[in-house]
C-alpha positions as CSV (number, residue, x, y, z in Angstrom):
1,M,-38.3,-34.7,88.9
2,D,-41.8,-33.0,88.8
3,K,-42.4,-32.8,84.8
4,T,-45.5,-31.3,84.7
5,K,-45.5,-27.4,83.2
6,N,-45.7,-24.3,85.2
7,K,-49.0,-22.8,84.9
8,Y,-49.9,-19.2,84.9
9,R,-53.5,-17.4,85.2
10,L,-54.2,-14.5,83.3
11,S,-56.7,-12.1,83.3
12,L,-57.8,-10.4,80.1
13,P,-60.8,-8.1,78.7
14,I,-62.0,-9.8,75.3
15,P,-63.3,-7.8,73.1
16,D,-67.3,-9.1,72.3
17,S,-66.2,-9.5,68.6
18,V,-63.3,-11.7,69.7
19,L,-66.1,-13.9,72.2
20,Q,-68.4,-14.4,70.1
21,Q,-65.9,-15.7,67.5
22,I,-64.9,-17.9,70.0
23,D,-68.7,-19.3,71.1
24,Q,-68.9,-20.2,67.5
25,F,-65.8,-22.4,68.0
26,V,-67.0,-23.8,71.3
27,A,-70.6,-24.6,69.3
28,E,-68.9,-25.8,66.1
29,K,-67.2,-28.4,68.4
30,R,-70.5,-29.4,70.7
31,A,-71.9,-29.9,67.5
32,D,-69.3,-32.4,66.0
33,G,-69.8,-34.0,69.6
34,E,-67.0,-33.0,71.3
35,P,-67.3,-33.5,75.2
36,N,-67.1,-29.9,77.5
37,S,-63.8,-30.7,78.8
38,T,-62.5,-30.0,75.4
39,S,-64.7,-27.7,73.7
40,N,-65.0,-24.9,76.2
41,R,-64.2,-21.0,76.1
42,T,-60.6,-21.6,77.6
43,V,-59.4,-24.7,75.6
44,I,-60.3,-22.1,72.8
45,A,-58.6,-18.9,73.6
46,M,-56.0,-21.1,74.6
47,E,-55.5,-22.5,71.3
48,M,-55.9,-19.1,69.5
49,L,-53.1,-17.7,72.2
50,K,-50.8,-21.2,71.1
51,I,-51.8,-20.3,67.1
52,G,-50.8,-16.6,67.5
53,C,-47.9,-16.8,69.6
54,L,-46.0,-19.2,66.6
55,V,-47.1,-16.5,63.9
56,M,-45.3,-13.8,65.8
57,Q,-42.3,-16.3,66.3
58,K,-42.4,-16.9,62.8
59,R,-42.6,-13.1,62.2
60,R,-39.9,-12.1,64.4
61,D,-37.5,-15.2,62.8
62,N,-38.3,-14.2,59.3
63,K,-37.5,-10.7,60.1
64,D,-34.1,-11.6,62.1
65,N,-32.9,-13.5,58.9
66,A,-34.2,-10.3,56.4
67,E,-34.5,-12.8,53.6
68,P,-33.7,-11.1,50.4
69,K,-36.6,-9.3,48.4
70,I,-37.6,-10.7,44.4
71,T,-37.4,-7.7,42.7
72,L,-39.9,-6.8,39.9
73,D,-36.8,-7.4,37.5
74,D,-36.2,-11.1,38.6
75,K,-40.1,-11.7,38.3
76,L,-40.2,-10.5,35.0
77,A,-37.1,-12.3,34.1
78,L,-38.0,-15.2,35.0
79,I,-41.5,-15.1,33.3
80,A,-39.8,-13.8,30.1
81,K,-37.6,-16.9,30.4
82,S,-41.4,-19.6,30.9
83,V,-42.2,-17.9,27.8
84,L,-38.9,-18.5,25.4
85,K,-39.0,-21.6,26.9
86,I,-42.5,-22.5,25.4
87,E,-41.9,-20.5,22.6
88,F,-39.5,-23.3,21.7
89,M,-41.3,-26.1,22.7
90,E,-44.0,-24.3,20.6
91,N,-41.8,-24.3,18.0
92,L,-40.8,-28.5,18.0
93,L,-44.8,-29.5,18.4
94,F,-45.6,-27.2,15.7
95,Y,-42.8,-29.2,13.4
96,A,-43.7,-32.4,14.6
97,T,-47.4,-31.9,13.8
98,K,-46.4,-31.1,9.9
99,K,-44.7,-34.6,10.1
100,D,-41.7,-32.7,9.0
101,Q,-39.3,-35.0,11.0
102,E,-36.4,-34.1,9.3
103,K,-36.9,-30.4,10.6
104,A,-38.1,-31.6,14.1
105,S,-35.0,-33.7,15.0
106,Q,-32.9,-31.0,13.4
107,Y,-34.6,-28.4,15.9
108,M,-34.6,-31.0,18.7
109,S,-31.0,-31.2,18.5
110,D,-29.1,-30.7,21.1
111,E,-26.8,-28.1,19.4
112,N,-29.5,-26.9,18.2
113,Y,-31.1,-26.8,21.4
114,Q,-28.1,-25.4,23.6
115,K,-27.7,-22.5,20.8
116,Y,-31.5,-21.9,21.7
117,L,-30.5,-21.7,25.3
118,E,-27.4,-19.3,24.9
119,E,-29.6,-16.8,22.5
120,M,-32.2,-16.8,25.5
121,E,-29.9,-15.9,28.1
122,Y,-28.3,-13.5,26.1
123,K,-32.2,-12.0,25.5
124,L,-32.9,-12.2,29.4
125,S,-29.1,-10.2,30.2
126,Y,-29.7,-7.5,27.1
127,F,-33.5,-6.4,28.6
128,F,-33.1,-7.3,32.5
129,K,-29.3,-6.6,32.8
130,E,-28.8,-10.0,34.9
131,K,-25.2,-10.4,36.7
């Protein structure tokens, strides 16, 4: 069996702006010392065509999958959650730097942390009506 790929010739008109970009890429590759066989207009144009095909394929696949978009409320809820967690850590650091080990250990206890997480979830659900 012959494992060679079928190659087809195609003639396309190319705008001057694209041709200038291709020539710049060719010049850069040749300046880097690549031989003429791997740094010519045809090779660069084929690379660009292959990349373009991959981009279009990816767009089509994403459109077919119809990924759910993140709403503004989801983004704001994520930011609010992060801020509330930072607030907890800030309070913990405040108690630790004040050398108040009793308050720091009490604040850091699992029971208090779980209570804080529940309060945080309540605040988020109240403001953003999460499901």
